[in-house]
C-alpha positions, 0 to 999 in steps of 0.5 A, spaced: 499 500 499 505 505 501 509 503 495 502 504 491 501 510 495 508 514 492 507 511 486 500 515 485 501 520 489 499 525 484 492 523 486 493 523 493 487 524 495 483 519 491 487 514 494 487 515 501 480 515 501 480 509 497 486 507 503 480 509 508 475 505 506 479 498 506 482 500 512 476 500 516 473 493 513 479 490 513 481 493 520 474 491 525 475 483 525 481 485 527 478 490 532 472 485 534 478 479 536 483 484 539 476 486 544 476 478 545 484 479 547 483 484 551 477 481 555 480 474 556 487 477 557 486 482 561 491 486 556 492 490 550 494 483 544 492 486 538 491 480 534 494 474 536 500 471 541 502 465 538 508 470 534 513 468 540 512 460 538 514 462 531 520 466 532 523 461 538 521 456 534 525 457 529 530 461 531 534 456 536 540 452 537 536 446 534 534 449 528 542 452 527 545 445 527 541 440 525 541 440 517 534 437 518 531 443 520 536 449 517 531 455 515 525 452 518 522 451 525 520 447 531 515 445 536 516 447 543 515 440 545 523 440 541 525 444 548 521 441 554 525 443 560 524 451 556 516 448 553 516 447 561 517 454 564 512 456 558 507 452 560 507 456 567 506 462 564 499 465 566 496 466 560 498 467 553 500 474 553 506 472 558 507 465 553 508 469 548 513 474 551 518 468 554 518 466 548 520 472 544 524 472 550 527 466 549 528 467 542 531 474 543 536 471 548 538 465 542 540 471 537 544 474 543 548 469 546 549 467 538 551 473 535 557 470 529 552 465 527 546 470 524 549 470 518 548 463 517 542 462 520 538 468 515 542 465 509 538 457 511 532 461 511 532 465 505 535 459 501 527 455 506 524 460 503 525 461 495 527 452 495 521 450 492 522 443 496 519 441 501 521 438 508 514 433 510 515 426 510 510 425 505 515 424 499 509 424 493 507 432 496 513 434 497 515 431 488 509 435 486 511 441 489 517 441 487 516 440 480 510 443 479 515 451 483 522 449 479 517 448 473 512 455 475 519 459 476 522 460 469 516 462 466 515 468 472 522 470 472 521 470 463 514 473 465 516 479 467 523 481 464 517 479 457 513 484 460 518 488 461 522 490 455 516 488 448 509 491 453 512 497 457 510 495 463 514 500 467 519 498 473 514 501 477 509 496 476 514 491 476 516 492 483 508 492 485 508 486 483 514 483 487 513 488 494 508 481 495 513 476 495 519 481 497 516 483 503 513 475 505 521 474 504 523 478 509 518 475 514 521 469 512 528 471 514 525 473 521 520 467 523 
């Protein structure tokens, strides 16, 4: 949305009205869930209390050192000592906070390994192969993504060269991919 607003700044008032209408419509379900969370948790939780689990599950010694999990995520069940401490917390929000703390602590204590951890995550994001026990599923995903990706790249190149698609339009098309890739580096 920000990229679109930047490129369409000549018609800013029109885009702001559209963005506000869209934002209000999209925010309503989240607002209702936030009210529910406040009633249950007795604290402000905008949407969910599982980001800490996702962050810690992808930033820990097992994911860093065990090749099976490079670039991936593990369940807290694989870290039973810490999980017991997390479960002892009185509510979801406190458990989430502790899981964030575990992930941040791991990164602080292993700063030299962060580039390697980021590389594993980057590689996993762009690798079309899955690591599930279902080998047929892994094969189907690998074949289809591997077959499609060259066409996506060629299509963007040809759209730019032959059809005059602007760099701006290509940037807007790729923005969700870039943001998803950035998110995969965190989680």
